[in-house]
N, C-alpha and C positions, 0 to 999 in steps of 0.2 A: 253729258255722258249717259244718256238714257238707254242706249241700245247696245246689245252685244255685237261685236265685230265678227263677221264670218271670215275665218282665216283659211286661205288656200295656199297652194304652192306658189302661186303668182304674187300674192300680196304679203306673204310671211316676212320676208326681209324688210319690206317697207314699213310694216307695223312694228317689228321688233327692233330694228336698227335705227332708233331715234334717241334723242337725248332725254326722253321721258321714260317713265316706268310703264310697264304693261303686264297684265296677267293673262296668260294663255292657258285655257282649259283643253287638254288633250283628252278627247272623249271618243266613244264609239256608239253608234246608234243602237246596237244590240245590248248595251250595258245598262242594267237596272239602276245601279247607283249613279251613273252618269245622267240618266233621265231624272232622277230625284234631285240632282245638283243643279240642273238647268234653271228651274224657277228661283232657286236661291241666288245664283249668279245674276239673274235678271233683276231681282229685287235690289241686290247690292249695287248694280249698275244704275238702275233707275233712281235710287236714293242717293247716288254719288257718295257711298259710304267710305270708299277708300281713295277717291280722288284720282284714279287712274283708269285708262281704258281696259276693258275686259274683252277678250276674244275667245272663240271656240274653234278648235281645229279637229276635224274628224280624222282619226288615225288611219282609217281604212282608205280614205281619199288621199292622204298625205303620208303614206307609210314611210317614205324615205326621211322625212323631217322627224317623225316620231322616233325612228331608229337612230338618227343623228343625235338626238337628245336623250337617248337611253330610256325611253318610256317603255316600261315593262308591264305596267298594269294601268288600268283606267278606273276612275278618273285620276289623272295626274295634272296638277296645275303648276305651271312654271312661271315664276316672276322674273321678268327681265328689266334691267335698268341699264341705260346706255349701251344696249345691244348685248349685254352679258347676263347670264343667269345669276340671280342673287337670292333665289329661294325656290323651294319645291315643296308642294303639299300633295301627298298621295292619299287618296281615299275621300269618302264623303264626310263632310263636316256640316254642322248647322250654321246658320248665318252669323251668329255672334262669334263662334269659334273661328270661322273663316276670316271675318273682318279683323279679328285680333291677330291672327297669324300673318295676314298680309301686312298689316301696319307694323308688326314687330320686324318683319323681314325688310321693310322699307326704312326702319329707324336708323339714324346714323350709328356708326360703330360705337361711339362714345356712350350712346344710350342703351346699348345691349349689355346684358349680364354675362 
């Protein structure tokens, strides 16, 4: 899982509606924090830190999908599992914070506080 998946309107359903978890970064090319987040996500993916695929979806190219998921600001990262949203992270995070938040969102309910 070393590469970030480029998400488009054509492959969104295929990537999200699986029996696996996936993190989708809703971003915009004009967004400063989004640009800062990209290398962090690339590191997490290349190091396989969270054990799931990571994708990036340009909200300006896929406006309808962003609206369907209520993305009001970028960067917004949505964690999907079994095709359903199970977590949402809004805003820039450092690598360790982001890994922790993703792992917490994927943890079984019994393990959550």
